[in-house]
CHARMM-style PDB file with segment names, atoms N, HN, CA, C and O in Angstrom:
ATOM      1  N   MET     1      71.296 -65.763  66.012  1.00  0.00      PROA
ATOM      2  CA  MET     1      70.332 -66.418  66.659  1.00  0.00      PROA
ATOM      3  C   MET     1      69.805 -67.093  67.703  1.00  0.00      PROA
ATOM      4  O   MET     1      68.868 -66.813  68.450  1.00  0.00      PROA
ATOM      5  N   GLU     2      70.666 -68.189  67.644  1.00  0.00      PROA
ATOM      6  HN  GLU     2      71.427 -68.417  67.037  1.00  0.00      PROA
ATOM      7  CA  GLU     2      70.094 -68.929  68.262  1.00  0.00      PROA
ATOM      8  C   GLU     2      70.426 -68.017  69.989  1.00  0.00      PROA
ATOM      9  O   GLU     2      69.667 -67.672  70.895  1.00  0.00      PROA
ATOM     10  N   GLN     3      72.031 -67.896  69.772  1.00  0.00      PROA
ATOM     11  HN  GLN     3      72.647 -68.176  69.037  1.00  0.00      PROA
ATOM     12  CA  GLN     3      72.191 -67.224  71.162  1.00  0.00      PROA
ATOM     13  C   GLN     3      71.102 -66.084  71.508  1.00  0.00      PROA
ATOM     14  O   GLN     3      70.572 -65.838  72.591  1.00  0.00      PROA
ATOM     15  N   THR     4      70.920 -65.413  70.146  1.00  0.00      PROA
ATOM     16  HN  THR     4      71.351 -65.613  69.266  1.00  0.00      PROA
ATOM     17  CA  THR     4      69.737 -64.103  70.857  1.00  0.00      PROA
ATOM     18  C   THR     4      68.483 -64.798  71.430  1.00  0.00      PROA
ATOM     19  O   THR     4      67.760 -63.941  71.937  1.00  0.00      PROA
ATOM     20  N   VAL     5      67.930 -66.107  71.540  1.00  0.00      PROA
ATOM     21  HN  VAL     5      68.518 -66.804  71.127  1.00  0.00      PROA
ATOM     22  CA  VAL     5      66.525 -66.876  71.776  1.00  0.00      PROA
ATOM     23  C   VAL     5      67.299 -67.462  73.404  1.00  0.00      PROA
ATOM     24  O   VAL     5      66.863 -67.418  74.554  1.00  0.00      PROA
ATOM     25  N   GLU     6      68.042 -67.764  73.077  1.00  0.00      PROA
ATOM     26  HN  GLU     6      68.395 -67.800  72.142  1.00  0.00      PROA
ATOM     27  CA  GLU     6      68.751 -68.020  74.778  1.00  0.00      PROA
ATOM     28  C   GLU     6      68.615 -66.974  75.706  1.00  0.00      PROA
ATOM     29  O   GLU     6      67.787 -66.894  76.613  1.00  0.00      PROA
ATOM     30  N   ASP     7      69.737 -65.968  75.317  1.00  0.00      PROA
ATOM     31  HN  ASP     7      70.410 -66.034  74.580  1.00  0.00      PROA
ATOM     32  CA  ASP     7      69.887 -64.601  75.707  1.00  0.00      PROA
ATOM     33  C   ASP     7      68.848 -64.148  76.510  1.00  0.00      PROA
ATOM     34  O   ASP     7      69.046 -63.849  77.687  1.00  0.00      PROA
ATOM     35  N   ARG     8      67.236 -64.031  75.724  1.00  0.00      PROA
ATOM     36  HN  ARG     8      67.076 -64.274  74.767  1.00  0.00      PROA
ATOM     37  CA  ARG     8      66.165 -63.892  76.064  1.00  0.00      PROA
ATOM     38  C   ARG     8      65.383 -64.906  76.945  1.00  0.00      PROA
ATOM     39  O   ARG     8      64.453 -64.540  77.663  1.00  0.00      PROA
ATOM     40  N   ASP     9      65.709 -65.916  76.878  1.00  0.00      PROA
ATOM     41  HN  ASP     9      66.464 -66.213  76.294  1.00  0.00      PROA
ATOM     42  CA  ASP     9      64.981 -67.185  77.187  1.00  0.00      PROA
ATOM     43  C   ASP     9      65.907 -66.657  79.190  1.00  0.00      PROA
ATOM     44  O   ASP     9      65.213 -66.752  80.202  1.00  0.00      PROA
ATOM     45  N   MET    10      67.049 -66.294  79.254  1.00  0.00      PROA
ATOM     46  HN  MET    10      67.613 -66.216  78.431  1.00  0.00      PROA
ATOM     47  CA  MET    10      67.613 -66.383  80.543  1.00  0.00      PROA
ATOM     48  C   MET    10      67.484 -65.011  80.637  1.00  0.00      PROA
ATOM     49  O   MET    10      68.479 -64.612  81.242  1.00  0.00      PROA
ATOM     50  N   SER    11      66.899 -64.260  80.400  1.00  0.00      PROA
ATOM     51  HN  SER    11      66.090 -64.584  79.909  1.00  0.00      PROA
ATOM     52  CA  SER    11      67.025 -62.953  81.004  1.00  0.00      PROA
ATOM     53  C   SER    11      66.031 -63.316  81.634  1.00  0.00      PROA
ATOM     54  O   SER    11      66.023 -63.564  82.840  1.00  0.00      PROA
ATOM     55  N   MET    12      64.937 -63.396  80.759  1.00  0.00      PROA
ATOM     56  HN  MET    12      64.943 -63.194  79.780  1.00  0.00      PROA
ATOM     57  CA  MET    12      63.093 -63.940  81.561  1.00  0.00      PROA
ATOM     58  C   MET    12      63.308 -64.567  82.290  1.00  0.00      PROA
ATOM     59  O   MET    12      62.403 -64.474  83.120  1.00  0.00      PROA
ATOM     60  N   ALA    13      64.075 -65.317  82.613  1.00  0.00      PROA
ATOM     61  HN  ALA    13      64.809 -65.393  81.939  1.00  0.00      PROA
ATOM     62  CA  ALA    13      64.159 -66.155  83.920  1.00  0.00      PROA
ATOM     63  C   ALA    13      64.953 -65.663  84.596  1.00  0.00      PROA
ATOM     64  O   ALA    13      65.057 -66.086  85.747  1.00  0.00      PROA
ATOM     65  N   VAL    14      65.636 -64.806  84.230  1.00  0.00      PROA
ATOM     66  HN  VAL    14      65.551 -64.462  83.295  1.00  0.00      PROA
ATOM     67  CA  VAL    14      66.484 -64.086  86.030  1.00  0.00      PROA
ATOM     68  C   VAL    14      65.347 -62.960  86.302  1.00  0.00      PROA
ATOM     69  O   VAL    14      65.262 -62.490  87.437  1.00  0.00      PROA
ATOM     70  N   HSD    15      64.333 -62.452  85.110  1.00  0.00      PROA
ATOM     71  HN  HSD    15      64.402 -62.833  84.188  1.00  0.00      PROA
ATOM     72  CA  HSD    15      63.091 -61.738  85.779  1.00  0.00      PROA
ATOM     73  C   HSD    15      61.965 -62.137  86.509  1.00  0.00      PROA
ATOM     74  O   HSD    15      61.046 -61.700  87.202  1.00  0.00      PROA
ATOM     75  N   ARG    16      62.452 -63.173  86.041  1.00  0.00      PROA
ATOM     76  HN  ARG    16      63.198 -63.528  85.479  1.00  0.00      PROA
ATOM     77  CA  ARG    16      61.081 -64.311  86.430  1.00  0.00      PROA
ATOM     78  C   ARG    16      61.403 -64.276  88.105  1.00  0.00      PROA
ATOM     79  O   ARG    16      60.604 -63.896  88.961  1.00  0.00      PROA
ATOM     80  N   ALA    17      62.907 -64.817  88.363  1.00  0.00      PROA
ATOM     81  HN  ALA    17      63.556 -65.125  87.668  1.00  0.00      PROA
ATOM     82  CA  ALA    17      63.423 -65.554  89.832  1.00  0.00      PROA
ATOM     83  C   ALA    17      63.566 -63.942  90.784  1.00  0.00      PROA
ATOM     84  O   ALA    17      63.555 -63.914  92.014  1.00  0.00      PROA
ATOM     85  N   LEU    18      63.699 -62.664  89.879  1.00  0.00      PROA
ATOM     86  HN  LEU    18      63.708 -62.687  88.880  1.00  0.00      PROA
ATOM     87  CA  LEU    18      63.414 -61.962  90.649  1.00  0.00      PROA
ATOM     88  C   LEU    18      62.695 -61.369  91.123  1.00  0.00      PROA
ATOM     89  O   LEU    18      62.890 -60.948  92.263  1.00  0.00      PROA
ATOM     90  N   HSD    19      61.640 -61.117  90.470  1.00  0.00      PROA
ATOM     91  HN  HSD    19      61.482 -61.459  89.544  1.00  0.00      PROA
ATOM     92  CA  HSD    19      59.798 -60.742  91.200  1.00  0.00      PROA
ATOM     93  C   HSD    19      59.537 -62.084  91.902  1.00  0.00      PROA
ATOM     94  O   HSD    19      58.465 -62.339  92.450  1.00  0.00      PROA
ATOM     95  N   GLY    20      60.313 -62.709  91.865  1.00  0.00      PROA
ATOM     96  HN  GLY    20      61.184 -62.503  91.419  1.00  0.00      PROA
ATOM     97  CA  GLY    20      59.604 -63.811  92.759  1.00  0.00      PROA
ATOM     98  C   GLY    20      60.107 -63.321  94.615  1.00  0.00      PROA
ATOM     99  O   GLY    20      59.491 -63.625  95.636  1.00  0.00      PROA
ATOM    100  N   LEU    21      61.359 -62.528  94.504  1.00  0.00      PROA
ATOM    101  HN  LEU    21      61.859 -62.281  93.674  1.00  0.00      PROA
ATOM    102  CA  LEU    21      61.721 -62.330  95.791  1.00  0.00      PROA
ATOM    103  C   LEU    21      61.489 -61.459  96.843  1.00  0.00      PROA
ATOM    104  O   LEU    21      61.318 -60.285  96.514  1.00  0.00      PROA
ATOM    105  N   ASP    22      61.445 -61.686  97.843  1.00  0.00      PROA
ATOM    106  HN  ASP    22      61.583 -62.640  98.110  1.00  0.00      PROA
ATOM    107  CA  ASP    22      60.967 -60.676  98.895  1.00  0.00      PROA
ATOM    108  C   ASP    22      61.497 -59.433  98.875  1.00  0.00      PROA
ATOM    109  O   ASP    22      62.537 -59.113  98.301  1.00  0.00      PROA
ATOM    110  N   GLU    23      60.458 -58.417  99.784  1.00  0.00      PROA
ATOM    111  HN  GLU    23      59.612 -58.677 100.250  1.00  0.00      PROA
ATOM    112  CA  GLU    23      61.871 -57.036  99.932  1.00  0.00      PROA
ATOM    113  C   GLU    23      62.468 -57.596 101.014  1.00  0.00      PROA
ATOM    114  O   GLU    23      62.270 -58.711 101.496  1.00  0.00      PROA
ATOM    115  N   PRO    24      63.404 -56.524 101.448  1.00  0.00      PROA
ATOM    116  CA  PRO    24      64.181 -55.986 100.296  1.00  0.00      PROA
ATOM    117  C   PRO    24      65.118 -56.601  99.559  1.00  0.00      PROA
ATOM    118  O   PRO    24      65.972 -55.757  99.288  1.00  0.00      PROA
ATOM    119  N   TYR    25      65.402 -57.688  99.079  1.00  0.00      PROA
ATOM    120  HN  TYR    25      64.708 -58.373  99.299  1.00  0.00      PROA
ATOM    121  CA  TYR    25      66.488 -58.493  98.291  1.00  0.00      PROA
ATOM    122  C   TYR    25      66.112 -58.053  97.113  1.00  0.00      PROA
ATOM    123  O   TYR    25      66.978 -57.577  96.379  1.00  0.00      PROA
ATOM    124  N   LYS    26      64.775 -58.113  96.684  1.00  0.00      PROA
ATOM    125  HN  LYS    26      64.072 -58.500  97.280  1.00  0.00      PROA
ATOM    126  CA  LYS    26      64.157 -57.604  95.182  1.00  0.00      PROA
ATOM    127  C   LYS    26      64.712 -56.256  94.870  1.00  0.00      PROA
ATOM    128  O   LYS    26      65.064 -55.812  93.778  1.00  0.00      PROA
ATOM    129  N   GLU    27      64.719 -55.754  95.915  1.00  0.00      PROA
ATOM    130  HN  GLU    27      64.432 -56.114  96.802  1.00  0.00      PROA
ATOM    131  CA  GLU    27      65.244 -53.928  94.976  1.00  0.00      PROA
ATOM    132  C   GLU    27      66.514 -53.755  95.166  1.00  0.00      PROA
ATOM    133  O   GLU    27      67.180 -53.216  94.282  1.00  0.00      PROA
ATOM    134  N   VAL    28      67.263 -54.298  96.694  1.00  0.00      PROA
ATOM    135  HN  VAL    28      66.722 -54.735  97.412  1.00  0.00      PROA
ATOM    136  CA  VAL    28      68.332 -53.848  96.962  1.00  0.00      PROA
ATOM    137  C   VAL    28      69.081 -54.724  95.070  1.00  0.00      PROA
ATOM    138  O   VAL    28      69.529 -54.075  94.126  1.00  0.00      PROA
ATOM    139  N   PHE    29      68.987 -55.746  95.126  1.00  0.00      PROA
ATOM    140  HN  PHE    29      68.622 -56.274  95.894  1.00  0.00      PROA
ATOM    141  CA  PHE    29      68.795 -56.942  93.947  1.00  0.00      PROA
ATOM    142  C   PHE    29      69.042 -55.764  92.402  1.00  0.00      PROA
ATOM    143  O   PHE    29      70.105 -55.608  91.802  1.00  0.00      PROA
ATOM    144  N   SER    30      68.018 -55.249  92.162  1.00  0.00      PROA
ATOM    145  HN  SER    30      67.155 -55.376  92.650  1.00  0.00      PROA
ATOM    146  CA  SER    30      67.572 -54.027  91.416  1.00  0.00      PROA
ATOM    147  C   SER    30      68.421 -52.716  91.221  1.00  0.00      PROA
ATOM    148  O   SER    30      68.576 -52.044  90.201  1.00  0.00      PROA
ATOM    149  N   LEU    31      68.811 -52.583  92.204  1.00  0.00      PROA
ATOM    150  HN  LEU    31      68.685 -53.129  93.032  1.00  0.00      PROA
ATOM    151  CA  LEU    31      69.580 -51.262  92.373  1.00  0.00      PROA
ATOM    152  C   LEU    31      70.787 -51.324  92.232  1.00  0.00      PROA
ATOM    153  O   LEU    31      71.509 -50.390  91.882  1.00  0.00      PROA
ATOM    154  N   ARG    32      71.253 -52.857  92.590  1.00  0.00      PROA
ATOM    155  HN  ARG    32      70.667 -53.616  92.874  1.00  0.00      PROA
ATOM    156  CA  ARG    32      72.734 -52.631  92.278  1.00  0.00      PROA
ATOM    157  C   ARG    32      73.220 -53.165  90.722  1.00  0.00      PROA
ATOM    158  O   ARG    32      73.878 -52.526  89.900  1.00  0.00      PROA
ATOM    159  N   ALA    33      72.657 -54.587  90.596  1.00  0.00      PROA
ATOM    160  HN  ALA    33      72.122 -55.106  91.263  1.00  0.00      PROA
ATOM    161  CA  ALA    33      72.819 -54.855  89.143  1.00  0.00      PROA
ATOM    162  C   ALA    33      71.684 -54.251  87.684  1.00  0.00      PROA
ATOM    163  O   ALA    33      71.694 -54.721  86.546  1.00  0.00      PROA
ATOM    164  N   PHE    34      70.873 -53.209  88.156  1.00  0.00      PROA
ATOM    165  HN  PHE    34      70.864 -52.827  89.080  1.00  0.00      PROA
ATOM    166  CA  PHE    34      70.772 -52.638  87.100  1.00  0.00      PROA
ATOM    167  C   PHE    34      70.745 -50.824  87.021  1.00  0.00      PROA
ATOM    168  O   PHE    34      70.960 -50.022  86.112  1.00  0.00      PROA
ATOM    169  N   GLY    35      70.312 -50.675  88.673  1.00  0.00      PROA
ATOM    170  HN  GLY    35      70.137 -51.326  89.411  1.00  0.00      PROA
ATOM    171  CA  GLY    35      70.370 -49.336  88.424  1.00  0.00      PROA
ATOM    172  C   GLY    35      72.121 -48.795  89.197  1.00  0.00      PROA
ATOM    173  O   GLY    35      72.201 -47.733  89.814  1.00  0.00      PROA
ATOM    174  N   GLU    36      73.236 -49.633  89.026  1.00  0.00      PROA
ATOM    175  HN  GLU    36      73.171 -50.496  88.524  1.00  0.00      PROA
ATOM    176  CA  GLU    36      74.414 -50.218  89.084  1.00  0.00      PROA
ATOM    177  C   GLU    36      75.221 -48.885  90.038  1.00  0.00      PROA
ATOM    178  O   GLU    36      76.212 -48.182  89.842  1.00  0.00      PROA
ATOM    179  N   LEU    37      73.944 -49.030  91.407  1.00  0.00      PROA
ATOM    180  HN  LEU    37      73.139 -49.601  91.566  1.00  0.00      PROA
ATOM    181  CA  LEU    37      74.377 -47.957  92.523  1.00  0.00      PROA
ATOM    182  C   LEU    37      75.490 -49.423  93.617  1.00  0.00      PROA
ATOM    183  O   LEU    37      75.470 -50.643  93.779  1.00  0.00      PROA
ATOM    184  N   ALA    38      76.651 -47.691  94.284  1.00  0.00      PROA
ATOM    185  HN  ALA    38      76.667 -46.699  94.152  1.00  0.00      PROA
ATOM    186  CA  ALA    38      77.423 -47.999  95.327  1.00  0.00      PROA
ATOM    187  C   ALA    38      76.823 -49.428  95.915  1.00  0.00      PROA
ATOM    188  O   ALA    38      75.827 -49.655  95.228  1.00  0.00      PROA
ATOM    189  N   PHE    39      76.982 -50.424  96.825  1.00  0.00      PROA
ATOM    190  HN  PHE    39      77.791 -50.239  97.382  1.00  0.00      PROA
ATOM    191  CA  PHE    39      76.986 -50.799  98.188  1.00  0.00      PROA
ATOM    192  C   PHE    39      76.697 -49.754  99.298  1.00  0.00      PROA
ATOM    193  O   PHE    39      76.024 -50.054 100.284  1.00  0.00      PROA
ATOM    194  N   ALA    40      77.223 -48.524  99.111  1.00  0.00      PROA
ATOM    195  HN  ALA    40      77.770 -48.280  98.309  1.00  0.00      PROA
ATOM    196  CA  ALA    40      77.332 -47.485 100.269  1.00  0.00      PROA
ATOM    197  C   ALA    40      75.741 -46.399  99.842  1.00  0.00      PROA
ATOM    198  O   ALA    40      74.869 -45.960 100.593  1.00  0.00      PROA
ATOM    199  N   GLU    41      75.877 -46.303  98.698  1.00  0.00      PROA
ATOM    200  HN  GLU    41      76.586 -46.659  98.088  1.00  0.00      PROA
ATOM    201  CA  GLU    41      74.575 -46.070  98.319  1.00  0.00      PROA
ATOM    202  C   GLU    41      73.175 -46.556  98.411  1.00  0.00      PROA
ATOM    203  O   GLU    41      72.161 -45.858  98.407  1.00  0.00      PROA
ATOM    204  N   ILE    42      73.241 -47.580  98.476  1.00  0.00      PROA
ATOM    205  HN  ILE    42      74.065 -48.147  98.479  1.00  0.00      PROA
ATOM    206  CA  ILE    42      72.011 -48.980  98.852  1.00  0.00      PROA
ATOM    207  C   ILE    42      71.948 -49.127 100.109  1.00  0.00      PROA
ATOM    208  O   ILE    42      70.879 -49.610 100.484  1.00  0.00      PROA
ATOM    209  N   GLY    43      72.630 -48.911 100.846  1.00  0.00      PROA
ATOM    210  HN  GLY    43      73.498 -48.519 100.542  1.00  0.00      PROA
ATOM    211  CA  GLY    43      72.443 -48.872 102.322  1.00  0.00      PROA
ATOM    212  C   GLY    43      71.841 -47.746 102.653  1.00  0.00      PROA
ATOM    213  O   GLY    43      70.647 -47.621 102.927  1.00  0.00      PROA
ATOM    214  N   GLU    44      72.937 -46.630 102.625  1.00  0.00      PROA
ATOM    215  HN  GLU    44      73.907 -46.731 102.402  1.00  0.00      PROA
ATOM    216  CA  GLU    44      71.854 -44.888 102.975  1.00  0.00      PROA
ATOM    217  C   GLU    44      70.979 -44.685 102.080  1.00  0.00      PROA
ATOM    218  O   GLU    44      70.846 -43.466 101.971  1.00  0.00      PROA
ATOM    219  N   LEU    45      70.084 -45.415 101.143  1.00  0.00      PROA
ATOM    220  HN  LEU    45      70.193 -46.405 101.232  1.00  0.00      PROA
ATOM    221  CA  LEU    45      69.195 -45.054 101.074  1.00  0.00      PROA
ATOM    222  C   LEU    45      68.055 -45.612 101.795  1.00  0.00      PROA
ATOM    223  O   LEU    45      67.077 -44.880 101.937  1.00  0.00      PROA
ATOM    224  N   PHE    46      68.022 -47.093 102.392  1.00  0.00      PROA
ATOM    225  HN  PHE    46      68.817 -47.688 102.277  1.00  0.00      PROA
ATOM    226  CA  PHE    46      67.835 -48.097 103.512  1.00  0.00      PROA
ATOM    227  C   PHE    46      67.537 -47.403 104.868  1.00  0.00      PROA
ATOM    228  O   PHE    46      66.556 -47.474 105.608  1.00  0.00      PROA
ATOM    229  N   GLY    47      68.580 -46.779 104.944  1.00  0.00      PROA
ATOM    230  HN  GLY    47      69.376 -46.721 104.342  1.00  0.00      PROA
ATOM    231  CA  GLY    47      69.293 -46.011 105.849  1.00  0.00      PROA
ATOM    232  C   GLY    47      69.800 -47.300 107.083  1.00  0.00      PROA
ATOM    233  O   GLY    47      69.584 -47.407 108.290  1.00  0.00      PROA
ATOM    234  N   LYS    48      70.459 -48.040 106.215  1.00  0.00      PROA
ATOM    235  HN  LYS    48      70.635 -47.953 105.234  1.00  0.00      PROA
ATOM    236  CA  LYS    48      71.213 -48.860 106.998  1.00  0.00      PROA
ATOM    237  C   LYS    48      72.718 -48.703 106.669  1.00  0.00      PROA
ATOM    238  O   LYS    48      73.219 -47.697 106.167  1.00  0.00      PROA
ATOM    239  N   THR    49      73.462 -49.998 107.069  1.00  0.00      PROA
ATOM    240  HN  THR    49      73.055 -50.816 107.477  1.00  0.00      PROA
ATOM    241  CA  THR    49      74.888 -49.658 106.629  1.00  0.00      PROA
ATOM    242  C   THR    49      75.257 -50.442 105.144  1.00  0.00      PROA
ATOM    243  O   THR    49      74.488 -51.123 104.466  1.00  0.00      PROA
ATOM    244  N   GLU    50      76.809 -50.087 104.851  1.00  0.00      PROA
ATOM    245  HN  GLU    50      77.434 -49.534 105.402  1.00  0.00      PROA
ATOM    246  CA  GLU    50      76.758 -50.605 103.537  1.00  0.00      PROA
ATOM    247  C   GLU    50      77.078 -52.134 103.133  1.00  0.00      PROA
ATOM    248  O   GLU    50      77.118 -52.758 102.072  1.00  0.00      PROA
ATOM    249  N   GLY    51      77.372 -52.560 105.064  1.00  0.00      PROA
ATOM    250  HN  GLY    51      77.339 -52.053 105.926  1.00  0.00      PROA
ATOM    251  CA  GLY    51      77.789 -54.357 105.011  1.00  0.00      PROA
ATOM    252  C   GLY    51      76.451 -55.068 104.613  1.00  0.00      PROA
ATOM    253  O   GLY    51      76.217 -56.096 103.979  1.00  0.00      PROA
ATOM    254  N   TRP    52      75.409 -53.831 105.419  1.00  0.00      PROA
ATOM    255  HN  TRP    52      75.600 -52.995 105.934  1.00  0.00      PROA
ATOM    256  CA  TRP    52      73.247 -54.420 105.059  1.00  0.00      PROA
ATOM    257  C   TRP    52      73.645 -54.906 103.541  1.00  0.00      PROA
ATOM    258  O   TRP    52      73.464 -55.909 102.852  1.00  0.00      PROA
ATOM    259  N   ALA    53      74.161 -53.883 103.435  1.00  0.00      PROA
ATOM    260  HN  ALA    53      74.308 -53.068 103.995  1.00  0.00      PROA
ATOM    261  CA  ALA    53      73.468 -53.565 101.527  1.00  0.00      PROA
ATOM    262  C   ALA    53      74.792 -55.131 100.744  1.00  0.00      PROA
ATOM    263  O   ALA    53      74.915 -55.467  99.566  1.00  0.00      PROA
ATOM    264  N   ARG    54      75.142 -55.405 101.343  1.00  0.00      PROA
ATOM    265  HN  ARG    54      75.043 -55.131 102.300  1.00  0.00      PROA
ATOM    266  CA  ARG    54      76.513 -56.191 100.604  1.00  0.00      PROA
ATOM    267  C   ARG    54      75.528 -57.547 100.376  1.00  0.00      PROA
ATOM    268  O   ARG    54      75.149 -58.133  99.362  1.00  0.00      PROA
ATOM    269  N   VAL    55      75.284 -57.773 101.946  1.00  0.00      PROA
ATOM    270  HN  VAL    55      75.593 -57.298 102.770  1.00  0.00      PROA
ATOM    271  CA  VAL    55      74.786 -59.176 102.676  1.00  0.00      PROA
ATOM    272  C   VAL    55      73.493 -59.793 101.822  1.00  0.00      PROA
ATOM    273  O   VAL    55      73.313 -60.901 101.317  1.00  0.00      PROA
ATOM    274  N   THR    56      72.464 -58.284 101.897  1.00  0.00      PROA
ATOM    275  HN  THR    56      72.610 -57.384 102.308  1.00  0.00      PROA
ATOM    276  CA  THR    56      71.320 -58.368 100.953  1.00  0.00      PROA
ATOM    277  C   THR    56      71.253 -58.672  99.637  1.00  0.00      PROA
ATOM    278  O   THR    56      70.570 -59.474  98.999  1.00  0.00      PROA
ATOM    279  N   TYR    57      72.281 -57.705  99.280  1.00  0.00      PROA
ATOM    280  HN  TYR    57      72.836 -57.055  99.798  1.00  0.00      PROA
ATOM    281  CA  TYR    57      72.730 -58.583  97.444  1.00  0.00      PROA
ATOM    282  C   TYR    57      72.717 -59.787  97.180  1.00  0.00      PROA
ATOM    283  O   TYR    57      71.828 -60.330  96.524  1.00  0.00      PROA
ATOM    284  N   HSD    58      74.138 -60.598  97.873  1.00  0.00      PROA
ATOM    285  HN  HSD    58      74.860 -60.157  98.406  1.00  0.00      PROA
ATOM    286  CA  HSD    58      74.785 -61.556  98.266  1.00  0.00      PROA
ATOM    287  C   HSD    58      73.325 -62.857  98.023  1.00  0.00      PROA
ATOM    288  O   HSD    58      73.181 -63.886  97.363  1.00  0.00      PROA
ATOM    289  N   ARG    59      72.413 -61.984  99.061  1.00  0.00      PROA
ATOM    290  HN  ARG    59      72.530 -61.148  99.597  1.00  0.00      PROA
ATOM    291  CA  ARG    59      71.232 -63.118  99.897  1.00  0.00      PROA
ATOM    292  C   ARG    59      70.474 -63.320  98.379  1.00  0.00      PROA
ATOM    293  O   ARG    59      70.295 -64.338  97.710  1.00  0.00      PROA
ATOM    294  N   ALA    60      70.085 -61.792  98.119  1.00  0.00      PROA
ATOM    295  HN  ALA    60      70.230 -60.965  98.662  1.00  0.00      PROA
ATOM    296  CA  ALA    60      69.139 -62.213  96.689  1.00  0.00      PROA
ATOM    297  C   ALA    60      70.236 -63.010  95.561  1.00  0.00      PROA
ATOM    298  O   ALA    60      69.673 -63.976  95.046  1.00  0.00      PROA
ATOM    299  N   LYS    61      71.116 -62.889  95.262  1.00  0.00      PROA
ATOM    300  HN  LYS    61      71.574 -62.105  95.681  1.00  0.00      PROA
ATOM    301  CA  LYS    61      71.739 -63.390  93.984  1.00  0.00      PROA
ATOM    302  C   LYS    61      72.065 -64.635  94.262  1.00  0.00      PROA
ATOM    303  O   LYS    61      72.074 -65.153  93.145  1.00  0.00      PROA
ATOM    304  N   LYS    62      72.385 -65.594  95.156  1.00  0.00      PROA
ATOM    305  HN  LYS    62      72.378 -65.173  96.063  1.00  0.00      PROA
ATOM    306  CA  LYS    62      72.288 -66.349  95.785  1.00  0.00      PROA
ATOM    307  C   LYS    62      70.909 -67.971  95.619  1.00  0.00      PROA
ATOM    308  O   LYS    62      70.997 -69.129  95.210  1.00  0.00      PROA
ATOM    309  N   THR    63      69.676 -67.014  96.272  1.00  0.00      PROA
ATOM    310  HN  THR    63      69.605 -66.074  96.605  1.00  0.00      PROA
ATOM    311  CA  THR    63      68.283 -67.209  95.992  1.00  0.00      PROA
ATOM    312  C   THR    63      67.884 -67.417  94.514  1.00  0.00      PROA
ATOM    313  O   THR    63      67.042 -68.285  94.283  1.00  0.00      PROA
ATOM    314  N   ILE    64      68.517 -66.556  93.273  1.00  0.00      PROA
ATOM    315  HN  ILE    64      69.201 -65.851  93.461  1.00  0.00      PROA
ATOM    316  CA  ILE    64      68.015 -66.531  92.124  1.00  0.00      PROA
ATOM    317  C   ILE    64      68.863 -67.265  91.574  1.00  0.00      PROA
ATOM    318  O   ILE    64      68.502 -67.672  90.469  1.00  0.00      PROA
ATOM    319  N   LEU    65      69.814 -67.584  91.897  1.00  0.00      PROA
ATOM    320  HN  LEU    65      70.108 -67.254  92.794  1.00  0.00      PROA
ATOM    321  CA  LEU    65      70.739 -68.695  91.122  1.00  0.00      PROA
ATOM    322  C   LEU    65      70.122 -70.447  91.259  1.00  0.00      PROA
ATOM    323  O   LEU    65      69.935 -71.410  90.515  1.00  0.00      PROA
ATOM    324  N   GLU    66      69.996 -70.133  92.519  1.00  0.00      PROA
ATOM    325  HN  GLU    66      70.149 -69.351  93.124  1.00  0.00      PROA
ATOM    326  CA  GLU    66      69.051 -71.536  92.863  1.00  0.00      PROA
ATOM    327  C   GLU    66      68.329 -71.447  92.249  1.00  0.00      PROA
ATOM    328  O   GLU    66      68.361 -72.344  91.407  1.00  0.00      PROA
ATOM    329  N   THR    67      67.256 -70.541  92.091  1.00  0.00      PROA
ATOM    330  HN  THR    67      67.230 -69.813  92.775  1.00  0.00      PROA
ATOM    331  CA  THR    67      65.693 -70.600  91.198  1.00  0.00      PROA
ATOM    332  C   THR    67      66.524 -70.799  89.823  1.00  0.00      PROA
ATOM    333  O   THR    67      66.106 -71.761  89.178  1.00  0.00      PROA
ATOM    334  N   LEU    68      67.310 -70.298  89.392  1.00  0.00      PROA
ATOM    335  HN  LEU    68      67.650 -69.517  89.916  1.00  0.00      PROA
ATOM    336  CA  LEU    68      67.532 -70.839  87.967  1.00  0.00      PROA
ATOM    337  C   LEU    68      68.354 -72.351  87.747  1.00  0.00      PROA
ATOM    338  O   LEU    68      68.812 -72.807  86.699  1.00  0.00      PROA
ATOM    339  N   ARG    69      68.365 -73.011  89.272  1.00  0.00      PROA
ATOM    340  HN  ARG    69      67.993 -72.641  90.123  1.00  0.00      PROA
ATOM    341  CA  ARG    69      69.033 -73.867  88.722  1.00  0.00      PROA
ATOM    342  C   ARG    69      68.031 -75.134  88.742  1.00  0.00      PROA
ATOM    343  O   ARG    69      68.178 -76.191  88.129  1.00  0.00      PROA
ATOM    344  N   LYS    70      66.698 -74.661  89.828  1.00  0.00      PROA
ATOM    345  HN  LYS    70      66.579 -73.802  90.326  1.00  0.00      PROA
ATOM    346  CA  LYS    70      66.216 -75.623  89.383  1.00  0.00      PROA
ATOM    347  C   LYS    70      65.540 -75.271  88.283  1.00  0.00      PROA
ATOM    348  O   LYS    70      65.380 -76.321  87.662  1.00  0.00      PROA
ATOM    349  N   GLU    71      65.097 -74.471  87.745  1.00  0.00      PROA
ATOM    350  HN  GLU    71      65.226 -73.617  88.249  1.00  0.00      PROA
ATOM    351  CA  GLU    71      64.307 -74.372  86.513  1.00  0.00      PROA
ATOM    352  C   GLU    71      65.438 -74.541  85.366  1.00  0.00      PROA
ATOM    353  O   GLU    71      65.224 -73.934  84.316  1.00  0.00      PROA
ATOM    354  N   SER    72      67.030 -75.577  85.505  1.00  0.00      PROA
ATOM    355  HN  SER    72      67.204 -76.070  86.357  1.00  0.00      PROA
ATOM    356  CA  SER    72      67.747 -75.962  84.880  1.00  0.00      PROA
ATOM    357  C   SER    72      68.267 -74.720  83.361  1.00  0.00      PROA
ATOM    358  O   SER    72      68.627 -74.775  82.185  1.00  0.00      PROA
ATOM    359  N   MET    73      68.007 -73.830  84.328  1.00  0.00      PROA
ATOM    360  HN  MET    73      67.714 -73.786  85.283  1.00  0.00      PROA
ATOM    361  CA  MET    73      68.616 -72.811  83.100  1.00  0.00      PROA
ATOM    362  C   MET    73      70.168 -72.350  83.723  1.00  0.00      PROA
ATOM    363  O   MET    73      70.407 -71.153  83.561  1.00  0.00      PROA
ATOM    364  N   ILE    74      71.046 -73.002  84.285  1.00  0.00      PROA
ATOM    365  HN  ILE    74      70.851 -73.974  84.417  1.00  0.00      PROA
ATOM    366  CA  ILE    74      72.216 -72.887  84.304  1.00  0.00      PROA
ATOM    367  C   ILE    74      72.485 -74.703  84.958  1.00  0.00      PROA
ATOM    368  OT1 ILE    74      73.624 -75.122  85.164  1.00  0.00      PROA
TER     369      ILE     74
END
């Protein structure tokens, strides 16, 4: 039961951090993490390269991790 509460808290913290991201970071992260799209597919959706999608995703991930650290979630 305790683990379930911790997982739910972490999930909410990730979603709060994601909600605070600017576009296109928010959408690229969501498409990759939740939609499980390949970087090439994400790049195609935005009319950009696969490399652009990779960089954008990793910047979004870095920002989310920094936010979680500030909130003492990780």
